[in-house]
C-alpha positions in Angstrom: 76.6 -145.6 -111.7 73.2 -144.0 -111.9 72.1 -140.9 -113.8 69.0 -138.7 -114.1 67.5 -138.1 -117.5 65.6 -134.8 -117.2 63.3 -133.2 -119.8 63.1 -129.5 -118.9 60.8 -126.6 -119.7 57.8 -128.0 -117.9 56.2 -126.1 -115.0 55.3 -128.2 -112.0 52.2 -128.1 -109.8 51.1 -129.8 -106.6 52.2 -130.6 -103.1 55.5 -131.9 -101.8 56.5 -132.7 -98.2 59.8 -131.6 -96.7 62.0 -134.5 -95.5 63.7 -134.7 -92.1 66.8 -132.6 -91.6 69.9 -134.5 -92.7 72.2 -132.2 -90.7 70.1 -132.9 -87.6 69.7 -136.6 -88.2 73.4 -137.4 -88.3 74.3 -135.8 -84.9 71.1 -137.1 -83.3 72.0 -140.6 -84.4 75.5 -140.2 -83.0 74.1 -138.9 -79.7 72.2 -142.2 -79.3 75.6 -143.6 -78.2 75.4 -141.5 -75.1 72.7 -143.7 -73.5 72.4 -147.5 -72.9 68.6 -147.2 -73.4 66.5 -147.6 -76.6 65.9 -144.5 -78.6 63.0 -144.4 -81.2 63.5 -141.8 -83.9 61.0 -140.8 -86.5 61.1 -138.5 -89.6 64.6 -139.8 -90.3 65.5 -138.9 -93.9 66.0 -142.0 -96.1 69.3 -140.8 -97.7 72.7 -142.3 -98.3 74.6 -140.4 -95.6 72.1 -141.6 -92.9 72.4 -145.2 -94.2 76.2 -144.9 -94.0 76.0 -143.6 -90.4 73.6 -146.4 -89.4 76.0 -149.0 -90.9 78.9 -147.4 -89.0 77.0 -147.5 -85.7 76.0 -151.1 -86.4 79.6 -152.1 -86.9 80.4 -150.5 -83.5 78.0 -152.9 -81.9 74.9 -150.7 -81.8 71.5 -152.5 -82.3 69.7 -150.9 -85.3 66.0 -151.8 -86.0 64.4 -150.2 -89.0 60.6 -149.9 -88.5 60.0 -148.1 -91.9 61.8 -146.0 -94.4 61.8 -143.0 -92.0 61.7 -144.7 -88.6 64.5 -146.4 -86.6 65.1 -147.7 -83.1 68.7 -147.4 -81.9 70.0 -149.3 -78.8 73.7 -148.8 -77.8 73.3 -151.2 -74.8 76.7 -153.0 -74.7 80.2 -151.8 -74.5 81.0 -150.4 -77.9 83.9 -150.9 -80.3 85.8 -147.7 -80.7 87.6 -148.2 -84.0 85.5 -146.8 -86.9 85.4 -148.9 -90.0 87.6 -147.1 -92.6 85.6 -147.8 -95.8 82.5 -146.3 -94.2 83.8 -143.5 -92.0 86.0 -142.1 -94.8 83.0 -141.5 -97.1 81.0 -139.0 -95.0 81.9 -135.9 -93.0 79.3 -137.0 -90.4 81.6 -139.8 -89.1 83.5 -137.2 -87.2 80.4 -136.7 -85.0 81.0 -140.0 -83.4 84.2 -138.7 -81.7 82.4 -136.8 -78.9 79.9 -139.6 -77.9 82.5 -142.4 -78.0 85.0 -140.4 -75.9 82.2 -139.6 -73.4 80.9 -143.2 -73.3 84.0 -145.3 -73.8 87.0 -143.0 -73.4 88.6 -143.8 -76.7 88.0 -143.5 -80.5 90.1 -144.2 -83.6 88.8 -142.9 -86.9 90.1 -142.2 -90.4 90.0 -138.7 -91.8 86.4 -137.9 -92.6 85.0 -137.7 -96.1 82.1 -135.5 -97.4 81.7 -132.9 -100.1 84.7 -131.5 -101.8 83.8 -127.8 -101.4 87.1 -126.6 -100.1 89.2 -127.1 -97.0 87.1 -128.3 -94.0 89.0 -127.8 -90.8 89.0 -130.3 -87.9 91.0 -128.0 -85.6 87.9 -126.7 -83.8 86.8 -130.2 -83.0 90.2 -131.1 -81.6 90.3 -127.8 -79.6 87.0 -128.5 -78.0 87.7 -132.2 -77.2 91.2 -131.4 -75.8 89.7 -128.7 -73.6 87.5 -131.3 -72.1 90.4 -133.6 -71.3 90.9 -135.7 -74.4 94.4 -136.4 -75.8 94.4 -136.3 -79.6 97.0 -137.8 -81.9 96.6 -136.7 -85.5 98.4 -137.9 -88.6 97.5 -137.9 -92.3 95.7 -141.2 -92.1 93.7 -141.3 -88.8 92.8 -139.6 -85.6 93.4 -141.4 -82.3 91.7 -139.8 -79.2 91.8 -140.9 -75.5 90.2 -139.7 -72.4 91.5 -142.2 -69.9 90.5 -140.1 -66.9 87.2 -139.1 -68.3 86.0 -135.8 -69.6 85.8 -132.7 -67.3 83.6 -129.6 -68.0 85.5 -126.5 -69.0 84.9 -122.9 -70.2 85.6 -123.3 -74.0 85.9 -120.6 -76.7 85.6 -122.1 -80.2 87.9 -120.5 -82.7 85.1 -120.5 -85.4 81.4 -121.1 -85.4 81.7 -124.6 -86.7 78.4 -126.5 -86.7 79.8 -130.0 -86.3 82.5 -128.9 -83.8 79.7 -127.3 -81.7 77.7 -130.6 -81.9 80.7 -132.7 -80.9 81.5 -130.4 -78.0 77.8 -130.6 -76.8 77.7 -134.4 -77.0 81.0 -134.8 -75.1 80.1 -132.2 -72.5 76.7 -133.8 -71.7 78.4 -136.8 -70.0 81.5 -134.8 -68.7 82.0 -134.2 -65.0 80.9 -130.7 -64.0 79.7 -127.7 -66.1 80.9 -126.8 -69.6 80.4 -123.4 -71.2 80.8 -123.3 -75.0 81.3 -119.8 -76.3 81.2 -118.7 -80.0 79.0 -121.8 -80.5 77.1 -122.2 -83.8 73.3 -122.1 -83.4 71.7 -123.4 -86.6 68.3 -125.1 -86.4 69.9 -128.6 -86.6 72.0 -127.8 -83.5 68.8 -126.6 -81.8 67.2 -129.9 -82.8 70.1 -131.9 -81.3 69.9 -129.9 -78.0 66.1 -130.6 -77.9 66.7 -134.3 -78.4 69.4 -134.5 -75.7 67.2 -132.6 -73.2 64.3 -135.0 -74.0 66.7 -137.8 -72.7 67.6 -135.9 -69.5 70.5 -133.7 -70.6 70.8 -130.2 -68.9 71.6 -127.6 -71.5 70.9 -123.9 -71.3 71.1 -121.3 -74.1 69.6 -123.2 -77.0 69.5 -121.0 -80.1 72.3 -118.6 -78.8 76.0 -118.5 -79.2 76.7 -119.3 -75.5 75.7 -122.8 -74.3 75.9 -124.0 -70.7 75.9 -127.7 -70.2 75.7 -129.4 -66.8 77.1 -132.9 -67.1 74.9 -135.9 -66.1 75.9 -139.4 -65.1 73.5 -141.0 -67.7 70.7 -140.4 -70.2 67.4 -142.2 -70.6 65.8 -143.6 -73.7 62.9 -142.0 -75.5 61.1 -141.2 -78.7 61.9 -138.1 -80.8 60.8 -136.7 -84.2 63.5 -135.0 -86.3 62.6 -131.5 -87.6 61.9 -130.9 -91.3 64.9 -129.7 -93.3 64.9 -126.0 -93.9 67.7 -126.3 -96.5 65.5 -128.7 -98.5 62.5 -126.3 -98.1 64.7 -123.5 -99.4 65.9 -125.7 -102.3 62.3 -126.5 -103.3 61.2 -122.9 -103.1 64.1 -121.9 -105.5 63.3 -124.9 -107.8 59.6 -123.9 -108.0 60.3 -120.2 -108.6 63.0 -120.9 -111.2 60.7 -123.3 -113.2 57.7 -120.9 -113.0 55.8 -123.6 -111.0 53.0 -123.5 -108.5 54.0 -125.7 -105.5 53.0 -126.1 -101.9 55.7 -127.4 -99.6 54.2 -129.2 -96.6 55.5 -129.6 -93.1 57.9 -126.7 -92.7 59.0 -124.5 -89.8 58.5 -121.0 -91.2 60.7 -119.4 -88.5 63.7 -121.2 -90.0 63.1 -119.6 -93.3 63.3 -115.9 -92.5 66.7 -115.1 -94.0 66.2 -117.5 -96.9 62.9 -115.8 -97.9 64.5 -112.3 -97.4 67.3 -113.2 -99.8 64.9 -114.8 -102.3 62.8 -111.6 -102.3 65.9 -109.8 -103.8 65.5 -112.1 -106.8 61.8 -111.4 -107.1 60.5 -114.5 -105.3 57.5 -114.1 -103.1 55.7 -116.9 -101.1 52.8 -117.3 -98.8 53.1 -118.9 -95.4 50.0 -121.0 -94.7 50.4 -122.4 -91.2 53.3 -124.8 -91.5 53.1 -124.9 -95.2 54.8 -122.6 -97.8 52.9 -121.8 -101.0 55.1 -120.8 -104.0 52.8 -119.1 -106.6 53.7 -119.2 -110.3 56.2 -116.5 -111.1 55.9 -115.5 -114.7 58.8 -113.1 -114.4 61.6 -112.9 -111.8 63.6 -109.8 -111.4 66.5 -108.6 -109.3 65.6 -106.0 -106.7 68.4 -103.4 -106.8 69.8 -101.8 -103.7 69.3 -98.1 -103.0 70.3 -95.8 -105.8 70.2 -98.7 -108.3 73.2 -100.4 -106.9 73.8 -104.1 -107.8 72.8 -106.2 -104.8 75.1 -108.8 -103.1 74.0 -112.2 -101.7 76.4 -113.8 -99.3 76.4 -116.5 -96.7 77.5 -116.8 -93.1 76.8 -118.6 -89.8 73.2 -118.8 -88.6 71.1 -116.7 -88.7 72.8 -115.5 -91.9 72.0 -117.0 -95.3 73.0 -120.7 -95.2 76.1 -121.7 -97.2 74.2 -124.8 -98.4 71.7 -122.5 -100.3 74.4 -120.7 -102.4 74.6 -123.2 -105.3 70.9 -123.3 -106.0 70.6 -119.5 -105.5 73.1 -119.1 -108.4 70.7 -121.1 -110.6 67.7 -119.1 -109.4 69.6 -115.9 -110.3 70.2 -117.1 -113.9 66.4 -116.9 -114.3 65.9 -113.4 -112.8 66.2 -110.2 -114.9 69.1 -108.1 -113.7 72.6 -108.5 -112.2 73.6 -109.8 -108.8 76.9 -110.6 -107.1 76.9 -113.9 -105.1 79.7 -114.2 -102.6 80.6 -117.6 -100.9 82.5 -116.6 -97.8 82.9 -120.1 -96.2 84.2 -122.7 -98.7 86.6 -121.9 -101.5 85.4 -124.9 -103.6 81.7 -124.4 -103.7 81.6 -122.3 -106.8 83.5 -124.9 -108.9 80.3 -126.1 -110.7 79.4 -122.9 -112.5 81.3 -124.0 -115.6 78.4 -126.5 -116.1 75.9 -123.6 -116.0 78.0 -121.7 -118.6 77.8 -124.8 -120.8 74.0 -124.7 -120.5 73.9 -121.0 -121.6 74.0 -119.1 -118.4 75.5 -115.6 -118.4 77.8 -115.3 -115.5 81.4 -114.5 -114.5 83.4 -116.5 -111.9 85.5 -113.7 -110.5 87.5 -115.9 -108.1 86.9 -119.0 -106.0 84.4 -117.1 -103.8 82.5 -114.7 -106.1 80.3 -115.0 -109.2 78.4 -112.3 -111.0 75.2 -113.5 -112.6 73.3 -111.6 -115.3 69.8 -112.9 -116.1 67.6 -114.1 -117.4 69.3 -116.8 -119.4 67.5 -119.4 -121.5 69.3 -122.6 -120.5 69.5 -125.7 -122.8 70.0 -129.3 -122.0 73.5 -130.7 -121.5 75.3 -133.7 -120.1 76.4 -132.9 -116.6 78.0 -134.5 -113.5 77.0 -133.8 -110.0 80.1 -132.8 -107.9 78.5 -132.6 -104.5 75.1 -132.7 -102.8 74.1 -129.0 -103.1 75.6 -128.5 -106.6 73.8 -131.6 -107.7 70.4 -130.3 -106.8 71.3 -126.9 -108.3 72.1 -128.7 -111.6 68.9 -130.7 -111.4 67.0 -127.3 -111.0 68.9 -125.9 -114.0 68.0 -129.0 -116.0 64.3 -128.6 -115.2 64.6 -124.9 -116.3 66.3 -125.8 -119.6 65.0 -126.5 -123.0 65.6 -130.0 -124.1 66.9 -133.0 -122.3 69.8 -133.1 -119.8 71.7 -136.1 -118.4 73.0 -135.7 -114.8 75.6 -138.3 -113.8 76.9 -139.3 -110.4 73.5 -138.7 -108.8 74.6 -140.7 -105.8 75.9 -137.4 -104.6 72.3 -136.0 -104.6 71.1 -139.2 -102.9 73.4 -138.4 -100.0 71.3 -135.4 -99.0 67.9 -135.6 -100.7 65.4 -138.4 -100.2 64.0 -140.0 -103.4 64.1 -136.5 -105.0 63.2 -137.7 -108.5 60.1 -139.6 -107.3 58.9 -136.7 -105.2 59.4 -134.2 -108.1 57.8 -136.6 -110.6 54.7 -136.6 -108.4 54.2 -132.9 -109.1 54.9 -133.1 -112.8 58.7 -133.2 -113.3 59.9 -135.4 -116.2 62.8 -137.2 -114.5 64.0 -140.8 -114.9 66.7 -142.6 -113.0 68.8 -144.9 -115.2 71.7 -147.2 -114.6 74.8 -146.8 -116.8 
């Protein structure tokens, strides 16, 4: 097992480039199964979850050629296996994204229950609803999911029972090769879904309503190959903004899409964080003092998450750390996952002043002088939040189980070290 040894209390300075979007890369890779032509992808994040997905696809019979750390050619030419390898598929949530493409291409898929972050219950019911609506038969038990579409998939008018990102993606990919027209209502519309739609359209898919909650998909007989660049990760950009502000650093984040940051920047302004947009770059000036901006009449503000374009749930963990460094009181309310808050005990051990009210809400009173501690990363986003806390803290921290961070952030210690962070990766 590997750990980070972090010496905190040092402001950072310099430029750092945003990596490709993890939550776009996984469905785009899965969507490559929909065509028998070569697909050349660039700006693919070199992270553990992507590596697992590529290994899964290779095991299914897909040709994978890596041209560099962020560039891959995918060719699903032959008839594919349809049983997902258990030891790989059960470790990432993204394995579920192979269901729609395999049903559309091969008419069958068998997969174990997907893995992923333990941040609370993560329903698969919306996936099953969408795929069954298109004509699949789904047999579910506590070990695996077996799905068949022996007569092929047929377009339908579908209403999703929740705005699930991955269920929307699965429905899109299945509907692209279904017969007739599919309408997906109550669809999620996050930037990574928009990226998936742009990718599929570049291969010849016919999809209307990108960026909205109603998608119309006209099925096609086949897709072509092509070349596509994955968009930068707005969640990583938000994480880097929070890290820079919390550590009183001066950092320029390169290669962003500012339109994807509107709600993130609006929420961060409530904690006293202001940035400059310079073309496609975000400049975070040194903040000598952060302060909570109270609501009208001096009321304590609330920060909560929700489906796009609301504040992303993946930003909640690092926002809690940012709030510990801002003068004032703020309520942070996680409305989507009942387990995401279960890392704040580690912040308490570091000296943070906060109260965990219940599984969904925490009250943070800042600023707090954090101190170094021995920590364990429980999931991707909490891991980066703890790394940020360690960089804020006086003294040295040890963060164990950093493989969780590696699942979502590309070479994060090397990239932060290049702008002055004192981080070392060690094997234990």
